[in-house]
N, C-alpha and C positions, 0 to 999 in steps of 0.2 A: 504494500500500500504506500503510495506517495502522498506525503502531507502537502497540501496546497494552502496558500493564504486564503483567508475567508473572503467571501464576496464583498465588494464595495457597497457601503450603505450610505443613505443620505445623511446630511449633517444632523438631522434631528432624530434619526432612528438609532436604536441601540444595535450594536454589532452581534447580538445574540437573541435567541427566542426564549419565550417562557417554557416552563416544563410542567405546567399544570395550572389548575384554577387559582391557587394562591399567588404564585409568582406572576401569573397573567394579570390579576387584579392589582397587584402592587405596581407592576410596570406601567399599567394603564393610568393609575392614579398619579404617578410621577412624571408621565410624559405626554398625556393627552388632555388638553384643555376642554375639549368638546364632549368627551365621553362621560356618561353618568357613572359616578363612583359606586362601585360594588362594596357591600359590607364585608370587606376582607378580614376584619377581626373575627367575625363569626365563621367565615370560611377557614381561617387559620385554626381556630379552636376545634372545629370539626375534623380538620385534617390531622392535627396533632393527636386527637383522640383515636383516630383510625390508623395512624402510621405504625407500621411494624418496627421501624428503626429510623428515628428522626435523623440520626447522624448520617445515614446513607439515603435519605429521602430526597430525590432530585428536586421536587417542587418546593419543599420547605427550605432546603439549603439555598436554592437560588433566590427564593423570596428574601431570606435573611441577607444574602450577599448584596442584593439590590438595595435593601434598606440601609445597610452599612455603607454602601457606595455613596448614597446620598449624603451621609455625614462626612465622608472623606473628600467628596468632590472629585472622585476619580473618574466619574462618567459625566461629562458635561451635558449629556442629553437629558439628565434628570433635572427637573425644575427645582432650582435652589430655594424658591419661596416656600416649597413644601417640606423642607428638611425637618421642621418642627411641627408638622401637621399632626394634630392630636390623634386622628384616626390611624395614621401610619405608626405613630409611637405606640398606640395601644396594641396594634398587630405585632409590632416588633417585640413588645413585652411578652405577649403570648408565646411567640416562637422562642424567645430567649429563655424563658422559664423552663420550657420543655427541653430545650437543648442542654441547658445547664444541668437539669435533673438527670438527663441521660448520661452526660459525661460523669457526673459524680457517682452514678450507679455502676459505671463500667470501667472507670480508670482505677487500677489498683493503687492504693495509698501506701507509701513506705512508713516505717515507724518514725515518729517525730523525734528530732534531736533536741538537745537543750538550745534555748534561743540565744546563742552566742555566735559571734562572727566565725570563730574557728569550727564549732560543732556543725553549724549550718553549711559552711563551705565543704567540710568533709562529707556530710550527708548527701549533698548535691553531687559531688564527684563520684561517690559510691553509687548513687542512683543512675548516673550516666554510664558508669562502667558496667553496671548490671544489665544494660540494654543490649542484649546480644542477639537480637532478631536478624533476619536476612538483610543483607546490606545492598541497597540499590547502588550506592557509589562504587562498591567493589565489583558489581556486575558491569557497570559502565566502564570501569577501568580495564576489565579483562575480556568481556564477552560481547558487550552491546554492539549492535549494528548501528550504522549511521542513522537509520530511520528511528531506532530506539533512542539515540542521543537527541534527535530533534523532538521526539515526544517528551523527553525529560525537560527540555527547555519550555515546551508548551505547558506542561503540568506545573512547573515552577513559576511561570509568568504571573499567575493570579496573585501570588504574594510578592515575588521578587521585583516586579516592576513598580511596587509600592514599598520596597524594603524599608524597614525601620518604622514606618508610619504607625502601625498598630501599637507598638511599644511606647511611642512618643506621647500618647495620651496620658501616660503615667507621670510625666514630668511635673505638671502643676499640682499633682496630688501627693508628691513626696516633699520631704524637707531634709535639710542637713546632709549627712553623709550619703544617704541613699540617693538623694537628688543629684548631688555632685557626681556620683559614680555613673548614674544613668546618663547624665548630660555628657560625660566624658566618652562613653560608648557611642552615643548617638551622634556626637560631633564627628567621629570617624565615619559613621555610616553615611552621613551627609557630606562627606568630602572635605571636612576641615576647612570650609570656606572656599573650596575650589569646585565650581559646578561640574566640571568634567570628571571629577573624582567621586561624585555622589554614586553610591553603590547601585542604586536603581538605574542610573544612567549607564554605568559600566555594563550592567546586565542587558540593557536595551541595545547597546552596541554589539554585545555578543549575539543577541537574537538576530540582528540585522546581518552580522557576519555569517550566521548559519542559514541565511536565506529566509528568515521568518519575519513576520509582521510584529513590530514592537509597540503597536497601538494598544493601550490598555483596554482589556475586555475583548480583544479580537478573537481569542480562542476560548472564551467562556463556554461556547456551545460544545467544545471538544472535551472539557474536563469532567470527570465523574463527580458525583455528590461528595465523596470522601475528600476530594481535593478542595472543594468549596468549604467543607466542614473544617478543614485545617485552618484556613484563612479566617473563617467566621469565628472560630474559637478565639483567635487572637483579638478580633474585634470585640467579641463579647467581654473578654477580660479587660481590654483596654478602655472601652467606652463606658463601663460601669464602675463608678468610683469605689463601690463596696468591694470590688474584686481587684483592687490595686495589688494585693499580695499575689494573686494568681498571675497577673501579667508580668510581675517581677520574676516569679518563679519560672514562667514560660521563657522569658528572655535568657535567664541563667542557663536553663537546659539547652536552649537553642544554640547559644554561643559555645557551650561546652561540648557539643556534638557536631561542630561545623568544620574545624580546621583539618582534621585527617580526611573526612569525606571530600572536602573541596580539593585536596591534593589528588585523591583518587579520580574525581571527576576530570580534573585537568589532565591527568595521565591518560585517561580513556579518550578524551577529545583529541589529544595529540596522536594517539594510536590510530584514530580514525581519519587523521589528515586535516583536522581543523587548525586554523592559524591562530596567531597570538591575539587577534581581535576577538576571538571566541573564547579562548582560555583565560584571558586577562581577569575576568570576574572571579574565577575560582582561584587563580594564582594570588590575587589580592587578599582573599580570605584565609589563605593558609597561615600567613603571619599575623594578620589583624586579629583573627578570632582566637589565636593562641594567647594573645594578650587579653582580649576581651573576656575570655572565660574566667580568668582569675579575678578581674574587676567585678564581673557579674555575680560570681558565686560568693565572694567574700564582701567586697566593698558595697555592693548593691543589695543582694539578697540577705547576706549575713548581717549587715548593719541594720537593715530594715527589721529583721526579726529581733535583733537585740534591742532596738529602740521601741518596737511595737510587738511584743510577744504574742498578742492576740492575732496577728497576721500570719504567724508561723504555719498553721494548717493550710491556709490558702497558698502560701509560697510553695510548699511541697506539692500541693494539689496541682498548681499551675505547671510545675516542672514535670510531674508525672504525666499530666495530660498532654504536654508537648511531645514527650517520648512515645506515649501510647498512640495518640491519633496519627502522628507522622509515621509511626510504625504500621498502622493500618493502611495508610495511603501507600507506603512503600510496598507492603505485601500485595496490595491490589495490582500494582504495576508489575511486580516480579511474577506473580501468578498468571497474569495475562500474557506476558512474554513467554513464560514457560509452556503455555498452552498454544503458542504460535499465533496469538492474537495481539491486536493493538491494545494499549492501556487507555486509549482515548474512547470517548463515546462516538458512535457512528453519526455522521452528519445526516440531518434530515433535509431532504430536498424541498425547495420552496413549492 
């Protein structure tokens, strides 16, 4: 199967389709001035009640993704005047509550350490070291085809073209040591004042170098619900002030499991003949994230737990959720490839 760029859309049309009645109603509310607004809050409540697995539910995860995109401003086609629309917020709350409940029920929680910088740092490193599931990066390094490498870029694009943004919601919600540590990490993510070094922009260049479309949202139609769920989980943690511990824990786990995989991705891309413009993003993260993991585990998560022991359970939950959900997403990809299939959703003809 050859991956082709998505079809060109008008300036006002989203580059992807709905996946069911809830996402359809949300998209319509945020893009169509003339259409009568459907009671999507009731639709969402019914859909949540009947969903077998909200984490992998295409309609509900796309609905959440679009609602969060309105807050980020990542899709200019969404009406900015409706960002705080009460009906949309009510629907988002219904979906968020069910999504969070599903995560808390299915993510295995480690034993809580003492709320000290040293103990929390050691606990987070132990949690990351215990994550021994199948490695997508190792597969890319050793076995992936060029087409599978392209699929990897497409799957990563939902988050990485907006890299660091979900975690930045925590900056105004932190104080003191934790705030300083987060800003130090995020300053690197945003290029240290150099626009061309913003990590999301480096990834966009990599996509272009691989012959892919770097427009945000261009491949949303292609990614499965579990990929949307991984990004939505970050947004859930970041956008809800009561979950500041979870977004901090998520960032710690994310940084602690990035450096070695990025080296493997870079090795695999070179094996497949991609140039420096494609490998640069991963090369950048080999060194940067080796530094970030120490700051995130101790100075950010550890100091937050020490200053606010009540947040310790959510810090560990956020870290465990990061490893668990990204593990599910990686397993989906590897299982699809092992079966001789694409990890992407099939495109629906117009």
